[in-house]
DRENDO-1510 file (C-alpha; in Angstrom, 1 decimal, always signed):
<recs>
REC; n; res; u; v; w
REC; 1; MET; +89.4; +75.9; +120.3 .
REC; 2; ILE; +91.5; +78.4; +121.7 .
REC; 3; HIS; +92.4; +81.2; +119.4 .
REC; 4; ASN; +96.0; +81.6; +119.6 .
REC; 5; VAL; +98.4; +83.4; +117.4 .
REC; 6; VAL; +99.9; +80.8; +115.4 .
REC; 7; HIS; +101.9; +82.4; +112.7 .
REC; 8; PHE; +103.5; +85.9; +111.9 .
REC; 9; ALA; +104.7; +87.3; +108.7 .
REC; 10; ILE; +107.6; +89.9; +108.2 .
REC; 11; HIS; +107.2; +92.0; +105.1 .
REC; 12; ALA; +110.5; +93.2; +103.8 .
REC; 13; GLY; +111.9; +95.5; +101.2 .
REC; 14; ASP; +115.0; +93.3; +100.7 .
REC; 15; VAL; +114.0; +89.7; +101.6 .
REC; 16; GLU; +117.9; +88.3; +102.0 .
REC; 17; ARG; +118.8; +91.3; +104.1 .
REC; 18; ALA; +116.2; +90.5; +106.3 .
REC; 19; ARG; +116.9; +86.9; +106.4 .
REC; 20; LYS; +120.5; +87.3; +107.5 .
REC; 21; PHE; +119.3; +90.0; +110.1 .
REC; 22; TYR; +116.8; +87.5; +111.8 .
REC; 23; GLU; +119.2; +84.4; +111.6 .
REC; 24; GLY; +122.2; +86.3; +113.0 .
REC; 25; VAL; +120.0; +88.0; +115.7 .
REC; 26; PHE; +117.8; +85.4; +116.7 .
REC; 27; GLY; +119.0; +82.1; +115.2 .
REC; 28; TRP; +115.7; +81.7; +113.4 .
REC; 29; LYS; +116.0; +79.0; +110.5 .
REC; 30; PHE; +114.6; +79.7; +107.1 .
REC; 31; GLN; +113.2; +77.5; +104.6 .
REC; 32; ALA; +112.4; +78.3; +100.9 .
REC; 33; TRP; +108.9; +77.7; +100.4 .
REC; 34; GLY; +106.3; +78.8; +97.7 .
REC; 35; PRO; +106.8; +81.4; +95.4 .
REC; 36; PRO; +110.6; +83.0; +95.0 .
REC; 37; GLY; +111.6; +85.3; +98.0 .
REC; 38; PHE; +109.3; +83.4; +100.2 .
REC; 39; TYR; +110.6; +81.7; +103.4 .
REC; 40; GLN; +108.9; +79.9; +106.2 .
REC; 41; ILE; +110.7; +80.7; +109.7 .
REC; 42; SER; +111.1; +78.2; +112.4 .
REC; 43; THR; +111.7; +80.2; +115.5 .
REC; 44; GLY; +112.3; +77.4; +117.9 .
REC; 45; ARG; +114.0; +74.1; +118.6 .
REC; 46; ASP; +112.6; +70.6; +118.3 .
REC; 47; ASN; +111.9; +70.5; +122.0 .
REC; 48; GLU; +110.4; +73.9; +122.1 .
REC; 49; PRO; +109.1; +74.5; +118.5 .
REC; 50; GLY; +107.9; +78.2; +119.1 .
REC; 51; ILE; +105.6; +80.1; +116.6 .
REC; 52; MET; +106.1; +79.4; +112.6 .
REC; 53; GLY; +106.5; +82.5; +110.5 .
REC; 54; ALA; +107.1; +83.5; +107.1 .
REC; 55; LEU; +109.5; +86.1; +105.5 .
REC; 56; HIS; +108.5; +87.6; +102.2 .
REC; 57; GLN; +108.6; +90.7; +99.9 .
REC; 58; ARG; +106.8; +93.7; +100.8 .
REC; 59; SER; +103.8; +94.2; +98.5 .
REC; 60; GLU; +103.9; +98.2; +98.6 .
REC; 61; PRO; +106.8; +100.5; +99.1 .
REC; 62; LEU; +107.5; +101.4; +102.7 .
REC; 63; GLU; +106.9; +105.2; +102.0 .
REC; 64; GLY; +103.3; +104.2; +100.9 .
REC; 65; ARG; +100.9; +102.1; +102.8 .
REC; 66; GLY; +103.1; +99.3; +103.3 .
REC; 67; MET; +103.1; +96.9; +106.2 .
REC; 68; ARG; +105.3; +98.0; +109.1 .
REC; 69; GLY; +105.8; +95.4; +111.6 .
REC; 70; PHE; +104.7; +91.9; +111.9 .
REC; 71; GLU; +101.6; +90.3; +110.4 .
REC; 72; CYS; +99.8; +87.8; +112.9 .
REC; 73; THR; +97.6; +84.9; +112.0 .
REC; 74; VAL; +94.9; +84.0; +114.5 .
REC; 75; SER; +93.6; +80.1; +114.3 .
REC; 76; VAL; +89.8; +80.1; +114.1 .
REC; 77; GLU; +87.6; +77.0; +113.7 .
REC; 78; ASP; +84.9; +78.8; +111.5 .
REC; 79; ILE; +86.0; +81.2; +108.7 .
REC; 80; VAL; +82.5; +82.4; +108.2 .
REC; 81; ALA; +81.8; +83.3; +111.8 .
REC; 82; ALA; +85.2; +84.9; +112.2 .
REC; 83; LYS; +84.2; +87.3; +109.3 .
REC; 84; TYR; +81.0; +88.2; +111.0 .
REC; 85; ALA; +82.6; +88.7; +114.4 .
REC; 86; VAL; +85.3; +91.1; +112.7 .
REC; 87; VAL; +82.4; +93.1; +111.1 .
REC; 88; ARG; +80.3; +93.2; +114.3 .
REC; 89; HIS; +82.9; +94.5; +116.6 .
REC; 90; GLY; +84.1; +97.3; +114.1 .
REC; 91; GLY; +86.9; +95.6; +112.2 .
REC; 92; LYS; +86.9; +95.8; +108.0 .
REC; 93; LEU; +87.3; +92.8; +105.7 .
REC; 94; ILE; +90.1; +93.6; +103.4 .
REC; 95; SER; +90.4; +90.4; +101.5 .
REC; 96; GLU; +88.5; +87.7; +99.9 .
REC; 97; GLU; +89.1; +84.3; +101.4 .
REC; 98; ILE; +92.5; +82.6; +100.4 .
REC; 99; GLU; +92.9; +79.2; +100.0 .
REC; 100; ILE; +96.6; +77.9; +100.8 .
REC; 101; PRO; +96.6; +74.3; +99.5 .
REC; 102; GLU; +97.4; +71.5; +102.3 .
REC; 103; VAL; +97.2; +74.8; +105.0 .
REC; 104; GLY; +93.7; +76.1; +105.1 .
REC; 105; VAL; +91.7; +79.3; +104.2 .
REC; 106; LEU; +92.2; +82.7; +105.5 .
REC; 107; PHE; +91.0; +86.2; +105.4 .
REC; 108; GLN; +92.7; +89.6; +106.0 .
REC; 109; PHE; +91.1; +92.2; +108.0 .
REC; 110; LEU; +91.8; +95.7; +109.7 .
REC; 111; ASP; +91.1; +96.0; +113.4 .
REC; 112; THR; +89.6; +99.1; +114.9 .
REC; 113; GLU; +92.9; +100.7; +115.1 .
REC; 114; GLY; +93.8; +99.9; +111.2 .
REC; 115; ASN; +96.3; +97.0; +112.2 .
REC; 116; VAL; +96.3; +94.4; +109.4 .
REC; 117; LEU; +95.5; +90.6; +110.7 .
REC; 118; ASN; +94.7; +87.1; +109.3 .
REC; 119; ALA; +92.0; +84.8; +110.6 .
REC; 120; MET; +92.6; +81.2; +109.2 .
REC; 121; CYS; +90.9; +78.0; +109.4 .
REC; 122; TYR; +93.7; +75.6; +109.2 .
REC; 123; LEU; +93.2; +71.9; +107.7 .
REC; 124; PRO; +93.3; +69.2; +110.5 .
REC; 125; GLY; +97.0; +68.3; +111.1 .
REC; 126; ALA; +98.4; +71.5; +109.3 .
REC; 127; LEU; +99.6; +73.3; +112.4 .
REC; 128; PRO; +102.9; +72.1; +114.1 .
REC; 129; GLY; +102.2; +69.6; +116.8 .
REC; 130; THR; +98.8; +68.5; +115.7 .
REC; 131; ALA; +97.6; +65.3; +114.2 .
REC; 132; PRO; +94.9; +64.9; +111.4 .
REC; 133; GLU; +91.6; +64.1; +113.2 .
REC; 134; THR; +88.7; +62.3; +111.3 .
REC; 135; GLU; +85.4; +64.0; +110.6 .
REC; 136; GLU; +83.7; +62.0; +113.1 .
REC; 137; ILE; +85.9; +63.2; +115.9 .
REC; 138; LEU; +85.5; +66.8; +114.8 .
REC; 139; LEU; +82.0; +66.7; +114.5 .
REC; 140; ALA; +81.7; +65.2; +118.1 .
REC; 141; ASP; +84.0; +68.0; +119.5 .
REC; 142; LEU; +81.6; +70.6; +117.7 .
REC; 143; LYS; +78.6; +69.0; +119.1 .
REC; 144; ALA; +80.2; +68.8; +122.8 .
REC; 145; GLU; +80.7; +72.5; +122.5 .
REC; 146; ASP; +77.2; +73.6; +121.1 .
REC; 147; ALA; +74.3; +71.2; +120.5 .
REC; 148; SER; +73.0; +73.5; +117.8 .
REC; 149; VAL; +75.9; +72.7; +115.4 .
REC; 150; ALA; +74.6; +71.6; +112.0 .
REC; 151; GLU; +76.2; +68.5; +110.2 .
REC; 152; PRO; +79.5; +69.5; +108.5 .
REC; 153; THR; +79.2; +70.4; +104.7 .
REC; 154; ILE; +81.7; +69.2; +102.4 .
REC; 155; ASN; +83.9; +72.1; +102.6 .
REC; 156; PRO; +85.5; +72.0; +106.0 .
REC; 157; PHE; +86.2; +75.9; +105.7 .
REC; 158; ARG; +82.5; +77.1; +105.6 .
REC; 159; ALA; +79.3; +77.0; +107.7 .
REC; 160; GLU; +76.1; +77.4; +106.2 .
REC; 161; PRO; +74.8; +80.3; +105.3 .
REC; 162; GLU; +77.7; +82.0; +103.7 .
REC; 163; PRO; +77.9; +85.7; +104.2 .
REC; 164; ASP; +79.9; +86.4; +100.9 .
REC; 165; VAL; +76.6; +88.0; +99.2 .
REC; 166; PHE; +75.5; +89.9; +102.5 .
REC; 167; ILE; +79.3; +91.3; +102.9 .
REC; 168; ALA; +79.4; +92.2; +99.3 .
REC; 169; GLU; +76.3; +93.9; +99.2 .
REC; 170; SER; +76.5; +95.6; +102.6 .
REC; 171; GLY; +79.9; +97.1; +101.6 .
REC; 172; LEU; +81.6; +95.6; +104.4 .
REC; 173; LEU; +84.5; +94.5; +102.2 .
REC; 174; SER; +86.7; +97.6; +101.9 .
REC; 175; ASP; +88.6; +98.5; +99.2 .
</recs>
């Protein structure tokens, strides 16, 4: 799997003002989705879909530690392996796993420079331009990449063993 940036999020103090700005400047299309004040963003056209995004209310005031800039989401095939890789390379986990129904599971982390990113294991067919695949096809692809891959568990987002206890006990999840 290529680990493309597949999603971004714009955090805004005034969601409607930000929506009008991006519609006017770039012609992006916004669709209300999920909780109030949350929009999905389509940055492209049918023949060139572009990257998907989100616009939502900033969780902290900008004068605090609030998000400045876009928050990117990187697609991963194994959420547990991605957590290990973040920690092993000097990053810090800043959230537990978050399941988004019909989309996948993500977690947030800080890179070595303090930038916030997300890693997300998408459900088959959840990304634009992808079709759902059967478990047999997914398993065959995994085995072709690595002959040591174990049979999949019932939860498609996790590989055994899970590092949650290790991460919690080691203090790798920052407050």
